[in-house]
N, C-alpha and C positions, 0 to 999 in steps of 0.2 A: 676306252678300255681295250687294250690290245690282247688278242687271244691267239691260240693256235690257228693258223690259216688253213684249216681243213676240217672236214666233218666225217665221221665214220661210225660204224657199228659192226658188231660181229655176232657170230653164233658160236656154238661149240666147235671144237677143233676137228670138225668133220667137213672135208672138202665138198661132200655132196650137198651140204646145206648152203653153200655159196653159189651164186650165179656169177662166175668169174670169167673175165676175158683178159688174156695176157698176151704179151709177146715173149719170146724165149729168154730165159735167164742166162746170164753169162756162164760159160764153162771155164774151168781152170781151178787152180788151187787157192786163189785169193778169195777170202770171204767177202761178199758184198756187204754194203750197208743198206738196210731197208729203211727208206724214208717215207714217213706219212706225208702225203702230198695232196694239196688242194688246188695248186696253181696260183695261190695267193702270193704276195710279195715275200713273206718269210720263207716259205717252202721252196719258192722259185729260186731265191738267193742261195738256199742251202744245197741245191743240186750241184752247181759248179764249185761252191766253196768247199763242200765235203770232199769232192773229187780231188781238188787241188791240195787240200790240207792233209788228207789221209792217204791219198794215192790208191784208193780202192774203188771198184765199180759201185755205182749208185743205182739201186732199184727203187723206183717210186711206186707207191701204193695209194690209190684213191678209192675210198669206200663211199659208195653212193647211198646216202641216207635221205635222198630227196633233192630235187632241184637240178639234176644233171640229165639233160636229154641226150639223144644220140649225137647231135652236133656238138654240144658242150663236151661230151666224153671224148670225141675225136680231137677237139682242140686241146684238151688237157693232155692227152697222150702225145700229140704232136709237139706241144710246148715242152713237155718233160724231156722228150728225146732231143729237141733242139737245145735244151739247157745242158745236156750231157748225160742224161740217164741212159744206161745200157739196156734197160728193160722197164716196162710199165705194166702194172696190174690194176685192173678196175674190178671192184666187187660190188654187186648189187645186194645191199643188205637192208633195203627198205622194209620188207616184210618182217625180217628178224627184229629190226628196230622197233616196229610196232608191237610185236609180241612180247619182247623183253622189257620194254620201257613204256612206250606211249600209251598202251591200253590202260596201264595203272595210273598214269597221270590223268587220263580222262575219268576213270572210275573214282579217283580221289578228288577231282576238280582242283588239281594242284596248280598253284601259282606262287611265285616268289614275291614277297612284299605285297600280296593281294593284287598284283598287277601282272607280273612277268611270267609267262607260261613255260619257262625253262627251255627256251629254244635251243640252247647250246650245251649246257652242262650235262644234260642227259645223254649226250652222244659219246662222251669221252671214255667212260669205262668200256663201252662197247668197242670203241676204237682200239683201246689197248688190247683187248682180246683178239681182234683181227690182226693187229700188227704182230703180236706174239705168235699167232698161228702161222702167219706168212713167213716170219723169220725162221721158224722151225722147218717149214716146208722147203725153204730155199737153202737150208743148211748153213745158216749164219747165226751168231749170237749177238749181233750188233744192230740196233735200231736207232733212228734219229727222229726228232720232232722239232717243230718251230716255236715252241712255247717260250715266253719271256719270263723273267724273274719277277715281274710286277703284276702278273695276272693269276687267275684261278686255274687255268688249264694245266699249268705245270704240276700242281698238286693233284688234280684229278688223274692225270696221266701217270705220274710217278707212283701214286698210291696203288692204282690198279695193277701196274706192271709188277710192283714189289709183291703184291698178293698173288698174281697169276703166274708170273715167270721171273722169279728173283735171280735166275741165272743169267738173264740177258743184260748186255751192256747197253746203257741208254746214253746217247749222245745228244746234247742239247746246246748247240753253239750260240743260238740267239739269246738264250738265258745266261749261259756261262760267260760269254764275251760282251754282253750288253750291247749288241748291235742296234743301232737306230734304224728306223725305216728309211731315212735319207741315205745312210751309209749303204744299206742293202741296194737301194735304187742305183746309187752311183757305181757300185760294184758291177751290177749287171750292165749298165750303160757303157762303162769303160771297156767291157768285153764284147759289146755289141750283141748282147743276148736278149731274148724276148722279155719284155716287161709286162706284168699283169695289167689287165684293163684299168683297174682302179689305181695303179701306181702306188705312190706313197701316201696319197691323200686319205684313204679310208681302208679300214680292215673290215672285210665283209665275210660273213659265214652264213651259208645257206644250207638248210636241211629240210627234212619233211615237216618239221614242227614250226618252221619259220626262218626268218632272216635276222641276223644281228649286224649292226653297223657301228663301228667305232671310228672316231675322227677327232680333230682338234676341239670341236664343239662339245664332245662328251668328256673331255678332260676336266671340265669345270662343271659346277652345278647350275649354270645359267645358260639359257639359249638352246635352241633346237638346231638340228642339222638342216642344211638347205634342201629345198624340194628336190633338187637334182640328185641328191645323194640317196634318196629312197630307191629301193630296187623294185619292189612289187607295186607300189602305189604312188609313183611320182606325179601322176596326173589326176589323182583322185579328187582334188578340190579345185584345181584350175579348169578341169573339164568335167563338171558334174554330170551325172546321168540319172535317168528316171529310176524310181524304186522298182525292185523286183521281189517276188515272193517265191519261197522255196520250202521244201519239207525235207527233214532228215530222219532217217529210220535207225533205231537202235534195237539190238537184240542182246539182252543180258549185259547191258552197259557198253557193248561194242557197236561202233557205227557200221551199218551194213547197207545203207542205201541213201540216195539223194533223189528227191522228186519222184519217188516211187520206183526207181530203177535200182535193182540189187547190185551192189558193188563190193569189192574187197575193201577192207579198212584203208589200205594204202590208196586205192582209187578214190574213196570217199574224201580223204584228206586232200589229195591233189585236185579233185574237182571243186571242193569248197574253196581252196586257195584261189583257183581261177575265177570263181564266181564272186568272192568277197573282196579280193584285193583291189579291184578297180574302185571300190567305194571307200578305201582307206580304213576298212575295218581291221582291228587288231594292230593298228599303228600306235606306238608309244615310245617313251623313254623311261627306262627303269634306273632308279638310284637306290642302291642297297649296300649291304655289308658283304665284303669279299671274304674268301676263305682265309686270306693272309692278314686280315685285320683292318684293312683300309676301307674307305668308302669307294664305290665304283659306280660308273654311269655308262649305259649303253642304249642306243636306239634299237628298236626292234619292229619287225612287221610279222605278225602271226595271224593272218586272216582265218585260216582253217582252225587253228588252235582256239582262237577267240570264239568262233562260231560253235565249235563242238563243246567247249567247256560251258558256255552259256546254255546251250540247248540241253546238254546232259544234266546240268544242275536243275533245270526246270522240270525235266522228266522225273528226276529223283524226288522232287518236292511232291509230285503227284502220287508216287507209288511207295515211297519209304515212310516209315513212321518218324516222328520227330526225334526219338532217341537214336534210331539208326543213323540219321543225318548227323546228329551231334557227335556220336562216337566216331564216325567217319571223319568229320572235321577235325577232331582232336588228334587223329593220326595222320591226316593228310599233310599238315604243316611240318611235323618232324620228317615224314617221308620225303617231302620236297626238299627240305634242308639237306638230307643225306644224299639225295640224288645230285643236288647242286654241288655238294662238297666232294663228290667222287667216291662216296661210301656205299654205292649201290650193291657191292659185294658182301656187305655185312649181313649176317643171317637174319637180323631183325627185320630187314627189308622183305625177306621171304614171308615172315610172319604177318606183316602188314598187308602184303599182296594177297595172302590167303583170306584175310578178312574182307579186303576189297572185293575179291571175286565172289565170296559168299553174299556180300551185301547187294550184288547186282542180279540176283536170281530173278527178280521181278522188274528190273529196269529195262523193259521192252515196250516200245511204242514209237509214236511219231511226233516230232516237234515242228511246228510251222513258224517260219521266220520271215521278216522283211528286211532287205538291205536298202539303206539309203546312204548318201555320202556321210561318212563318219558315224554312222548309226546302225546298230544291230538291234532289231526289235522282235521279241518273241510274241507272236500273235496268239498262240495257243498250243496245247499239248493234249494228246489222248493216248490211252493205254487200256488194255483189257484188265490190267491190275490196278486200275485207278481206285485209290482210297476215297476219293471224292464222290464218285458215283456209287460206291459200296454203302455209303451212309444214307439212311432214310431222312436225315435232317438236311436242311439247307441253311448255310450260315447267314444269319441276319434276317432270315425269313420265317423258318418253321423248325420247331423241335422235331426230332425223329425218334431216336431210341430212348429219350428221356421226357419226363413231364415237367411242367412248371414247378411243381413241388420238389422234384429231384434237383432242378437247377438251383432253387433257393437253398435246399439243404447242403448241396455241394458248396455254394458260395459261403455259407456259414462255417463249414468245416475248414475250407481253405483259408479263411480269414483268422482262424484261431491263433496261430503263431504270432501274427502281428498284433492281434488284440491283447494277448497275454503280455507281450513286450511293452506295449503302451500302458497297460494297467500297472505292471510292475514299476514303471518309471514314476508313477504318481503316488506310490505307497511310501 
């Protein structure tokens, strides 16, 4: 499953909300093309191709939604300039990404196909916001992306841009000209330009919520990717390690600490990724329905997402009523679908988010987990809002707020509907 070769997120169009590093934009009367750039094959190819075909300066924009350290950021900038970009901008949007999207995915325990934690799709609307903001800031109405015609990202990106900035010209050469990854690779090699580390073999997207990997193995429904293709957990099973125990702290549904140390939500996610990835936790291959109507398959590594979703769900079981959980579950599925489909800007998503926030008022406590190779085990959970300790009864052991006679009467009343149905059938 081939995707846009970049990851991003944005905030409102206020520069103060961005942590942005740039080099100078070009001067002159020719409007530049702003390219959403990850350093992957598609967007690396587009830097020289756009410059050659359009005769305009190319400005690359990389939005950090996780997985880009200082060394990687420097390499991205150097590669962009080497490919022909006249300027490069990098935006740290990790905190904004959490606040706008990830916190709600955690509150809703959102997964696609009951498996995939939406590692990629959630980023794309945010990316469109960022690119639109940067285009206006740089005085151009032209932006470019590396999405193909065969994937979900083109829809996510285009829908968001049409909603947020319909006046912008969107250039999508990989989609419109149906370039293959081999053609892109040959184009770069012929000009002796830098080739991304993964070359044409795999399409890799890394963000705060995990990594997705697409390759020849994911083009069919059979077989896994080779161990060497995994990014975060390639040695998880060949070099097993001893189990470790950890605790995760939540405050009103938000992750706020690991092992008793208070951290920002972004830092919690990054630390859990480092702790859980070596065990192969959160590794999987998702097969599901695409936005464009086909079936698609993608490998993913989401150690932090897996850990937080499992831990948060267990804490909710302790502090929420059954009806609260049921209503949340009924809304989490559609919410995840709309995020996946690039419909995050629809106002109904704000309505669901409001309910999710309300539901988290008492989701505060600590979850204790054990990491083993390929296994995440919840040892226990505690909270001052525990509905378990609030009861005088002990399940299977002793009645609390009821008597044996109450239990018998309750059983009789609950059985009435079924009894009447059975009786009517015999008449």
